[in-house]
C-alpha positions in Angstrom: -114.5 3.1 -233.1 -114.2 -0.8 -231.4 -116.2 -3.7 -233.1 -119.3 -5.5 -231.2 -116.9 -8.2 -230.5 -113.5 -7.8 -228.8 -111.2 -10.9 -229.4 -110.2 -13.1 -227.0 -106.6 -13.4 -227.9 -104.1 -12.2 -225.8 -101.5 -9.4 -227.2 -98.2 -11.5 -227.9 -94.9 -10.8 -226.3 -91.5 -11.7 -228.0 -91.6 -14.3 -225.3 -94.6 -15.8 -226.0 -94.6 -16.0 -229.5 -94.8 -19.1 -231.5 -91.9 -19.5 -233.9 -94.0 -18.5 -236.8 -94.7 -15.2 -235.4 -91.5 -14.5 -233.5 -89.2 -13.8 -236.3 -92.1 -11.0 -237.4 -92.3 -9.5 -233.7 -88.2 -9.2 -234.0 -88.6 -7.7 -237.3 -90.9 -4.7 -235.7 -88.7 -4.4 -232.6 -85.1 -4.1 -234.7 -87.3 -1.1 -236.8 -88.6 0.7 -233.8 -87.1 -0.1 -230.7 -90.1 -1.8 -229.0 -93.4 -3.9 -230.0 -96.0 -1.4 -230.5 -99.7 -3.2 -228.7 -101.3 -3.2 -232.3 -98.7 -5.7 -233.6 -98.5 -7.6 -230.9 -102.8 -8.4 -231.6 -102.1 -8.8 -235.5 -99.3 -10.8 -234.9 -102.1 -13.9 -233.9 -101.9 -13.7 -237.8 -98.4 -13.7 -238.7 -99.4 -13.0 -242.6 -101.1 -10.2 -241.5 -98.5 -8.4 -239.8 -96.1 -9.3 -242.6 -98.2 -8.0 -245.0 -98.7 -5.0 -243.2 -95.3 -4.2 -242.4 -94.1 -5.0 -246.1 -97.1 -2.8 -247.1 -95.5 0.0 -244.8 -92.3 0.0 -245.0 -92.8 0.3 -249.3 -95.2 3.1 -248.9 -92.7 5.0 -246.6 -89.8 4.5 -248.4 -91.1 4.4 -252.5 -94.3 6.4 -252.6 -93.1 9.5 -253.9 -94.8 11.6 -250.8 -92.6 13.2 -248.3 -93.2 12.3 -244.6 -95.6 15.4 -243.9 -97.7 13.8 -246.7 -97.4 10.3 -246.0 -99.1 11.1 -242.8 -101.6 13.0 -244.3 -102.7 9.8 -246.1 -102.4 7.7 -243.2 -104.5 10.2 -240.7 -107.4 11.0 -243.3 -107.5 6.9 -244.0 -107.6 6.3 -240.2 -110.0 9.4 -239.6 -112.5 7.8 -242.2 -112.0 4.3 -240.7 -112.6 5.8 -236.8 -109.1 3.9 -235.6 -108.8 5.7 -232.1 -105.3 3.6 -232.1 -104.0 4.7 -235.7 -105.1 8.2 -235.9 -102.9 9.1 -231.9 -100.1 6.7 -233.5 -100.4 8.8 -236.5 -101.0 11.8 -234.9 -97.8 11.6 -232.7 -95.8 10.5 -235.8 -97.2 13.6 -237.5 -96.0 16.1 -235.4 -93.0 14.7 -234.0 -91.0 13.1 -236.9 -93.0 14.0 -239.9 -93.5 17.7 -239.0 -97.1 18.2 -240.2 -97.9 21.8 -239.8 -100.2 21.9 -236.6 -103.1 23.2 -238.0 -103.0 20.5 -240.7 -102.8 18.0 -238.0 -105.4 19.5 -235.7 -108.0 19.7 -239.2 -107.4 16.5 -239.9 -108.3 15.2 -236.6 -111.7 17.1 -236.2 -112.3 16.3 -239.8 -112.3 19.5 -240.8 -110.9 21.2 -244.1 -106.9 20.9 -244.1 -105.5 24.6 -244.3 -102.9 23.9 -246.9 -104.2 23.7 -250.3 -101.6 20.5 -251.8 -102.1 18.6 -248.5 -106.2 19.5 -248.2 -106.4 18.1 -252.0 -104.3 14.8 -250.5 -106.5 14.5 -247.9 -109.7 15.1 -250.0 -108.5 12.8 -252.5 -107.8 9.9 -249.7 -111.1 10.1 -248.0 -112.9 9.9 -251.6 -111.0 7.0 -252.5 -111.8 5.8 -249.0 -115.2 6.4 -249.1 -116.1 5.0 -252.7 -113.9 2.0 -252.4 -111.4 2.9 -255.1 -114.3 4.6 -257.4 -113.4 8.1 -257.7 -115.1 10.3 -260.3 -113.0 11.6 -263.6 -113.4 15.5 -261.8 -111.9 13.7 -258.3 -109.0 12.3 -260.4 -108.6 15.9 -262.1 -108.5 18.1 -259.0 -105.7 15.7 -257.5 -103.9 15.8 -260.3 -104.3 19.7 -260.7 -102.9 20.1 -257.1 -99.7 18.8 -258.2 -99.6 14.7 -257.8 -99.0 12.3 -260.5 -101.0 9.4 -261.6 -98.7 7.1 -259.9 -99.8 8.9 -256.4 -103.2 7.7 -257.1 -101.8 4.0 -256.3 -99.7 4.8 -253.9 -102.5 5.7 -251.7 -104.4 2.4 -252.6 -101.3 1.0 -251.1 -102.0 3.0 -248.0 -105.4 2.4 -247.8 -104.6 -1.4 -247.9 -102.2 -0.9 -245.1 -104.7 0.7 -242.8 -107.6 -1.1 -243.4 -105.4 -4.0 -242.4 -104.6 -2.2 -239.3 -107.3 -0.3 -238.5 -109.8 -3.2 -238.9 -107.6 -5.0 -236.5 -107.3 -2.6 -233.9 -111.3 -2.7 -234.1 -111.6 -6.0 -233.5 -109.0 -6.1 -231.0 -109.9 -3.0 -229.1 -106.3 -2.2 -228.6 -104.8 -0.2 -226.1 -102.8 2.6 -226.4 -99.4 2.3 -225.9 -97.7 4.7 -223.9 -95.5 6.7 -226.2 -99.0 7.7 -228.2 -100.7 8.5 -225.0 -100.5 12.7 -225.5 -102.0 12.2 -228.7 -104.8 10.4 -228.1 -108.2 10.2 -229.9 -111.5 9.2 -230.0 -113.8 8.5 -233.0 -117.1 10.5 -232.9 -118.9 7.4 -234.4 
């Protein structure tokens, strides 16, 4: 899904980066070995990209979620926000890096119930937090906790929501072209 308006700023290469943007892109290059198109658009606001990278790194390193659970959260948010780019990218990461079971990944991409009970509870609660803008019912939280999660995980999902909302919205505005590395996992929003 893309915004009706498309940003006119070009994607920024490392060579064309401003003095403020260059260190942020270099950080991304070191971490990933390449600069994703998403970062090349977001860096027009170095603070936006830097905030995204900081939050993303903190969620990955210290959220208390397994790599597969992290992808479930990122995919649930990105599907809910209709971000073609992020669903595609996280689908590749889910399959190739985080070892998300194929049936779980397919269910997330199709917006269906996740077949794994614990991951399903995580996906449902993440979508509830997104859809209610952080106003889950007591029953929603209790069901999430009963699935084996802790209150701290609620806050970690808030962090992931913030991080993915930054990237999802930027991608909507930039109509970010998918990088070749993610092409085999392309996803298109139904909206």
